[in-house]
C-alpha positions as CSV (number, residue, x, y, z in Angstrom):
1,M,-0.1,0.0,0.0
2,S,1.2,3.3,-0.9
3,S,2.0,5.9,1.9
4,V,0.4,8.7,-0.2
5,S,-2.5,8.8,-2.8
6,V,-3.1,11.7,-5.3
7,I,-6.7,12.4,-6.0
8,I,-7.1,14.1,-9.5
9,S,-10.5,15.7,-10.3
10,T,-11.5,15.7,-13.9
11,Y,-14.3,16.4,-16.3
12,N,-14.2,16.0,-20.2
13,Q,-10.7,17.4,-20.6
14,P,-8.9,14.3,-21.9
15,E,-6.1,16.4,-23.5
16,W,-5.3,18.2,-20.3
17,L,-5.6,15.2,-18.1
18,T,-3.0,13.5,-20.4
19,K,-0.5,16.2,-19.8
20,A,-1.2,15.9,-16.0
21,L,-0.5,12.3,-15.9
22,W,2.8,12.9,-18.0
23,G,3.8,15.1,-15.2
24,F,3.1,12.3,-12.7
25,E,5.1,9.9,-14.7
26,G,8.1,12.2,-14.1
27,Q,7.8,12.6,-10.3
28,T,11.1,12.3,-8.4
29,Y,9.2,10.3,-5.6
30,K,7.5,7.2,-7.2
31,E,5.8,5.4,-4.3
32,F,2.3,6.9,-4.7
33,D,-0.9,5.7,-6.4
34,I,-3.5,8.0,-8.1
35,I,-7.3,8.0,-8.0
36,I,-8.9,9.8,-10.9
37,A,-12.0,11.4,-9.6
38,D,-14.2,11.7,-12.6
39,D,-17.4,13.8,-12.6
40,G,-19.0,12.1,-15.4
41,S,-16.7,12.4,-18.4
42,T,-17.4,10.7,-21.7
43,E,-15.4,7.7,-23.2
44,A,-12.5,9.8,-24.3
45,T,-11.4,10.3,-20.8
46,R,-11.9,6.6,-19.9
47,Q,-9.6,5.8,-23.0
48,V,-6.9,8.2,-21.6
49,V,-6.9,6.6,-18.2
50,Q,-7.0,3.1,-19.7
51,K,-3.9,3.9,-22.0
52,F,-2.1,5.0,-18.9
53,Q,-3.1,1.9,-17.0
54,Q,-1.7,-0.3,-19.7
55,K,1.5,1.5,-19.8
56,N,1.9,0.4,-16.1
57,T,4.0,3.4,-15.1
58,L,1.3,4.6,-12.7
59,N,-0.9,3.0,-10.2
60,I,-4.3,4.5,-11.3
61,T,-7.8,3.7,-10.2
62,H,-10.5,5.4,-12.1
63,V,-13.6,6.5,-9.9
64,W,-16.4,7.7,-12.3
65,Q,-20.1,8.9,-11.6
66,E,-22.9,9.8,-14.0
67,D,-22.8,13.3,-15.5
68,D,-25.3,15.4,-13.4
69,G,-23.9,18.9,-13.7
70,F,-21.0,20.1,-11.4
71,Q,-20.8,17.6,-8.7
72,K,-17.1,17.7,-7.9
73,T,-17.7,17.3,-4.0
74,K,-19.6,14.2,-4.6
75,I,-16.9,12.5,-6.9
76,L,-14.1,13.6,-4.5
77,N,-15.8,11.9,-1.4
78,K,-16.2,8.9,-3.8
79,A,-12.4,9.0,-4.4
80,I,-11.4,9.4,-0.6
81,K,-13.3,6.3,0.1
82,A,-11.2,4.6,-2.5
83,T,-8.0,5.5,-0.9
84,Q,-6.0,3.6,1.8
85,A,-2.9,5.8,2.2
86,A,-2.5,7.9,5.4
87,Y,-1.7,11.1,3.4
88,L,-3.7,12.5,0.5
89,I,-2.7,15.2,-2.2
90,F,-5.6,16.8,-4.2
91,T,-5.0,18.4,-7.7
92,D,-7.1,18.9,-10.7
93,G,-6.7,17.2,-14.2
94,D,-6.1,20.6,-15.8
95,C,-2.7,21.1,-13.8
96,I,0.6,19.6,-14.7
97,P,2.5,18.7,-11.5
98,R,6.1,20.0,-11.2
99,F,8.4,17.1,-11.0
100,D,9.0,17.4,-7.2
101,L,5.4,17.9,-6.4
102,V,4.7,14.6,-4.6
103,E,8.2,14.7,-3.0
104,K,7.6,18.2,-1.6
105,H,4.2,17.6,-0.4
106,L,5.7,14.6,1.8
107,E,8.6,16.6,2.8
108,M,6.6,19.5,4.2
109,R,3.7,17.5,5.7
110,K,3.2,17.9,9.6
111,K,0.8,16.2,12.0
112,G,-2.1,18.7,12.8
113,C,-1.6,20.6,9.6
114,F,-2.7,20.8,5.9
115,L,-0.6,22.2,3.0
116,S,-1.8,24.9,0.7
117,G,0.1,24.8,-2.5
118,G,0.2,27.2,-5.5
119,Y,-0.1,27.2,-9.3
120,Y,1.0,29.1,-12.3
121,K,-1.8,29.8,-14.8
122,L,-0.7,29.5,-18.5
123,P,-2.3,31.2,-21.3
124,K,-4.3,29.1,-23.7
125,E,-2.0,29.2,-26.6
126,L,1.0,28.0,-24.5
127,S,-1.2,25.4,-22.6
128,A,-1.8,23.6,-25.9
129,K,1.8,23.9,-27.2
130,I,3.3,21.9,-24.1
131,S,4.2,18.5,-25.3
132,E,5.0,15.1,-23.7
133,E,8.7,15.9,-24.3
134,D,8.5,19.4,-22.9
135,I,7.0,17.8,-19.6
136,H,9.5,14.9,-19.3
137,A,12.5,17.3,-20.0
138,K,11.0,19.6,-17.4
139,K,11.0,22.5,-20.0
140,C,7.5,23.6,-19.2
141,F,8.7,24.5,-15.6
142,D,11.6,26.5,-16.8
143,A,10.8,30.2,-16.6
144,T,13.4,31.0,-19.5
145,W,11.9,28.5,-21.8
146,L,8.2,29.7,-21.0
147,V,9.2,33.4,-21.7
148,E,10.8,32.3,-24.9
149,H,7.5,30.7,-25.9
150,G,5.4,33.8,-25.2
151,L,4.8,34.0,-21.5
152,K,5.0,37.6,-20.0
153,K,7.5,38.2,-17.4
154,S,6.0,38.9,-14.0
155,F,6.7,38.4,-10.3
156,K,4.7,35.2,-10.3
157,L,7.6,33.5,-12.1
158,N,9.2,33.3,-8.7
159,K,7.0,30.3,-8.3
160,L,9.0,28.5,-10.8
161,T,12.4,30.0,-9.9
162,A,12.4,30.1,-6.2
163,T,13.7,27.3,-4.3
164,G,15.0,26.4,-0.7
165,A,15.4,29.5,1.7
166,K,14.0,31.9,-1.0
167,A,10.9,29.8,-1.5
168,A,10.4,29.6,2.2
169,F,10.7,33.3,2.6
170,L,8.2,34.0,-0.2
171,N,5.8,31.7,1.5
172,W,6.2,33.5,4.7
173,I,5.8,37.1,3.3
174,T,3.0,36.4,0.8
175,P,-0.2,38.4,1.8
176,T,-2.3,35.5,0.4
177,K,-3.9,33.4,3.0
178,A,-3.3,29.6,3.2
179,T,-6.5,27.9,2.1
180,W,-7.6,24.4,0.8
181,D,-7.4,25.1,-2.9
182,G,-8.5,21.9,-4.8
183,N,-5.9,22.3,-7.5
184,N,-2.9,21.8,-5.1
185,A,-3.5,20.9,-1.5
186,S,-2.9,18.0,0.9
187,G,-3.6,16.6,4.4
188,W,-4.0,13.6,6.5
189,R,-6.8,11.2,5.6
190,K,-7.9,10.9,9.2
191,D,-8.4,14.6,9.4
192,I,-10.3,14.8,6.3
193,I,-12.6,11.9,7.5
194,T,-12.9,13.5,11.0
195,V,-14.6,16.6,9.4
196,N,-16.6,14.1,7.1
197,G,-15.0,15.1,3.7
198,F,-16.5,17.5,1.3
199,D,-20.0,19.0,1.7
200,E,-22.0,17.5,-1.2
201,R,-24.6,20.3,-1.2
202,M,-22.0,22.4,-2.6
203,Q,-21.2,22.9,-6.5
204,Y,-18.9,25.4,-8.0
205,G,-17.4,28.2,-5.9
206,G,-15.3,27.8,-2.8
207,E,-16.4,24.2,-2.2
208,D,-12.7,23.2,-1.7
209,R,-12.1,26.0,0.8
210,E,-15.2,25.2,2.8
211,L,-13.4,21.8,3.6
212,G,-10.3,23.7,4.8
213,E,-12.3,25.9,6.9
214,R,-13.9,22.9,8.8
215,L,-10.4,21.6,9.3
216,M,-9.2,24.9,10.6
217,N,-12.2,24.9,13.0
218,L,-11.0,21.5,14.1
219,G,-7.6,23.0,14.9
220,I,-5.8,21.8,11.9
221,K,-3.3,24.4,10.9
222,P,-3.1,25.6,7.3
223,V,0.5,25.9,6.0
224,Q,1.5,28.4,3.2
225,A,3.4,26.6,0.5
226,R,2.6,28.3,-2.6
227,Y,6.1,28.8,-3.8
228,S,7.2,25.4,-2.8
229,L,4.5,23.2,-4.1
230,V,3.7,24.1,-7.8
231,T,1.5,23.1,-10.7
232,M,1.0,24.6,-14.1
233,H,-2.6,25.4,-14.5
234,L,-3.7,24.9,-18.1
235,D,-6.2,27.3,-19.6
236,H,-9.7,26.4,-20.4
237,A,-13.3,27.6,-20.5
238,Q,-15.6,27.2,-17.4
239,G,-19.1,26.7,-18.8
240,Y,-20.2,25.0,-15.7
241,V,-20.1,28.1,-13.6
242,K,-23.5,29.5,-12.5
243,E,-24.1,32.4,-10.3
244,E,-26.7,30.6,-8.1
245,M,-23.9,28.0,-7.2
246,I,-21.6,30.6,-5.9
247,V,-24.5,32.3,-3.8
248,K,-25.6,29.0,-2.3
249,N,-21.9,28.0,-1.4
250,N,-21.3,31.4,0.1
251,K,-24.2,30.8,2.5
252,I,-22.9,27.4,3.4
253,R,-19.3,28.9,4.0
254,K,-20.7,31.8,6.2
255,Q,-22.6,29.2,8.3
256,T,-19.5,27.1,8.7
257,K,-17.4,30.1,9.9
258,T,-20.3,31.6,12.1
259,T,-20.8,28.2,13.8
260,K,-17.3,27.1,13.8
261,S,-18.5,23.9,12.3
262,T,-16.1,20.9,12.3
263,W,-18.5,18.5,10.6
264,T,-21.0,18.5,7.6
265,P,-23.9,16.0,7.6
266,F,-23.7,16.1,3.9
267,G,-20.4,14.6,3.5
268,L,-18.5,11.3,3.2
269,D,-21.1,9.2,5.3
270,T,-24.2,10.5,3.4
271,K,-26.3,7.6,2.9
272,E,-27.6,6.9,-0.7
273,E,-31.4,7.4,-1.3
C-alpha cells in the first residue's frame, strides 16, 4: 500500500488530463497511487486513463459517476473512500505537477496541519503547445523556456524559480492566506474523515475552501506553501459556472465560519437514497 494517494479531479478534459498524467510519470518520488475522480466524463477520458493503466508506469484507479452537472464534491468523496494511504494530495486534471510535487508535499507534511500549494496559470496558446517531451524534459517548468515561448514576465515567475530559503521566505511574506485550494492541497486522511469530507450540497465556488475551513475549525493549521508546491494550470473555459451555485456556497461557508463547524452531515457518510 502506498503511503500517499494523489486524487485528481477531472471532467471532459482528456487532453489536459493526459498532460497532468505525463507530469506524474516524471515525479522524483515514485511510491504513490492515483485516484482519478471523474465527474461524469465521456468515453474519451476513460480511454486516456486506460492507456496510462496499460503503460503500467502509474498505479491508477478510475472512480467515475454519471454526469449530473457540476458535482465535484460528490466524486471527491467517492475518491477519498477509494484511498487507503494515510496522506492525500488533491489536484485537478488541468494542472501539470512540477516534477517534485509529490516529494515536496511529503517533505513538508506535518501532523495537525494541511498544506496549501500554488499554481502558475498558463495562457491558452501555451497550454496547448506543451508536449510530452516538454514535460518529461522539465522544460515547461523553466521560466526562461516559458518566456521564450510567449509567456509575459511577472513576479509570479518566482513560483517557478524560487527554491530552498527563497521559496520559504516568499511563502512567509505572501499576503495570500493559506486555504484549501483543490488544485494543489494535501492533508492527513484521518483529518479529512474527521470533518466528514466535502459538503455534497456545494457545487462550484469555494467548495474546496469550505473543507479547509472545517479543518481549521477543528484546529488543523493551514501551512502556506505556494512557492514550494507548484503546478502549471492549463487554460480552459468554465462553462459549468453558474451564479446561483456561488451564492448558495457562500451561504454554506458563512454558516461554517459562524458556527465554527467541524462536521458536515452532507459529506462522506451521506447515505444513498
